[in-house]
C-alpha positions as CSV (number, residue, x, y, z in Angstrom):
1,X,0.4,-0.2,-2.4
2,X,0.0,0.9,-6.0
3,X,1.5,0.1,-9.4
4,X,4.2,2.7,-10.1
5,X,7.9,3.2,-10.4
6,X,9.1,5.9,-7.9
7,X,12.4,7.7,-7.9
8,X,14.4,10.1,-5.6
9,X,14.0,12.2,-3.8
10,X,11.3,10.9,-1.5
11,X,11.9,13.7,0.9
12,X,11.6,17.4,0.1
13,X,13.0,20.6,1.7
14,X,9.5,21.8,2.5
15,X,8.3,18.5,3.9
16,X,4.8,19.1,2.5
17,X,2.8,15.9,2.6
18,X,2.4,15.7,-1.2
19,X,2.8,17.6,-4.4
20,X,6.5,18.8,-4.2
21,X,8.8,17.6,-7.0
22,X,12.1,17.0,-5.2
23,X,14.6,16.8,-8.1
24,X,17.9,15.1,-7.6
25,X,21.1,15.9,-9.5
26,X,20.6,12.6,-11.4
27,X,16.9,13.2,-12.1
28,X,17.2,12.3,-15.8
29,X,18.8,9.0,-15.1
30,X,16.3,8.1,-12.4
31,X,13.4,9.0,-14.8
32,X,15.0,7.0,-17.5
33,X,15.3,3.9,-15.3
34,X,11.8,4.2,-13.9
35,X,10.3,4.6,-17.3
36,X,12.3,1.6,-18.7
37,X,10.5,-0.5,-16.1
38,X,7.1,1.1,-16.3
39,X,6.9,1.1,-20.1
40,X,7.0,-2.7,-20.2
41,X,4.4,-3.3,-17.5
42,X,0.9,-3.7,-18.8
43,X,-0.7,-1.9,-15.9
44,X,2.0,0.5,-14.8
45,X,2.5,2.0,-18.2
46,X,-1.1,3.2,-18.3
47,X,-0.5,5.4,-15.3
48,X,-3.8,4.3,-13.8
49,X,-3.3,1.5,-11.3
50,X,-7.0,1.7,-10.3
51,X,-6.3,0.5,-6.7
52,X,-9.3,0.1,-4.4
53,X,-9.9,3.4,-2.5
54,X,-7.5,5.2,-4.9
55,X,-9.3,4.8,-8.2
56,X,-8.5,8.4,-9.2
57,X,-4.8,8.2,-8.6
58,X,-2.7,8.6,-11.8
59,X,1.0,8.6,-12.6
60,X,2.0,9.9,-16.0
61,X,3.9,7.2,-17.8
62,X,3.6,5.0,-14.7
63,X,6.4,6.9,-12.8
64,X,6.5,9.4,-10.1
65,X,9.0,11.5,-8.1
66,X,8.7,10.1,-4.6
67,X,8.1,13.4,-2.8
68,X,5.6,14.5,-5.4
69,X,3.6,11.4,-4.6
70,X,4.1,11.7,-0.8
71,X,6.9,13.0,1.3
72,X,9.0,10.4,3.2
73,X,11.7,11.6,5.5
74,X,14.6,9.3,6.1
75,X,13.7,6.7,3.4
76,X,16.1,4.1,2.3
77,X,16.0,5.1,-1.4
78,X,17.2,8.7,-0.5
79,X,19.7,7.5,2.1
80,X,21.4,5.0,-0.3
81,X,21.6,7.7,-3.0
82,X,23.0,10.4,-0.8
83,X,25.4,8.4,1.4
84,X,26.4,5.4,-0.8
85,X,25.9,6.8,-4.3
86,X,23.5,3.9,-5.0
87,X,20.9,4.6,-7.6
88,X,17.6,3.0,-6.5
89,X,14.1,3.3,-7.7
90,X,11.1,1.9,-5.7
91,X,8.8,-0.4,-7.6
92,X,5.2,-0.6,-6.2
93,X,4.0,-3.8,-8.0
94,X,0.5,-4.3,-6.6
95,X,-2.3,-2.6,-4.9
96,X,-2.1,-5.4,-2.3
97,X,1.0,-5.7,-0.2
98,X,0.6,-9.4,0.1
99,X,-1.2,-10.7,-3.0
100,X,-2.7,-14.2,-2.6
101,X,-0.5,-17.1,-3.8
102,X,-2.9,-17.8,-6.7
103,X,-2.1,-14.3,-8.2
104,X,1.7,-14.7,-8.2
105,X,2.0,-16.3,-11.6
106,X,0.0,-13.3,-13.1
107,X,2.2,-10.9,-11.2
108,X,5.3,-12.6,-12.6
109,X,3.9,-12.2,-16.1
110,X,3.1,-8.6,-15.5
111,X,6.7,-7.9,-14.3
112,X,8.9,-10.2,-16.3
113,X,9.5,-8.0,-19.3
114,X,9.8,-4.9,-17.2
115,X,12.5,-6.6,-15.0
116,X,14.4,-7.7,-18.1
117,X,14.3,-4.3,-19.6
118,X,15.4,-2.7,-16.4
119,X,18.3,-5.1,-16.1
120,X,19.4,-4.3,-19.6
121,X,19.5,-0.6,-18.8
122,X,21.4,-0.9,-15.6
């Protein structure tokens, strides 16, 4: 996990493991929606999630193009965009996939304003 808002495409024509910006026709809209969420999140907006083992990982403005981060062939985000015209972003909300129950109230506080801002945009 990480703390970042990712947007299509997750797959790239070159299928390089990382570092390829795979721009969709609606790239500006996706960037706008991802930034709307990230800019209201106290950790995500810094672009430095500081996850254990990935302390040097950074995401400008707390957002990333999926394939630029890492290439995923056949991902749901791309599939829904291409085949169903569904605009999805992927929200990585924690360094830990299953945070302990005791941390859930803090996670809610970290994400509440972001979620409301995102809902207002869509």
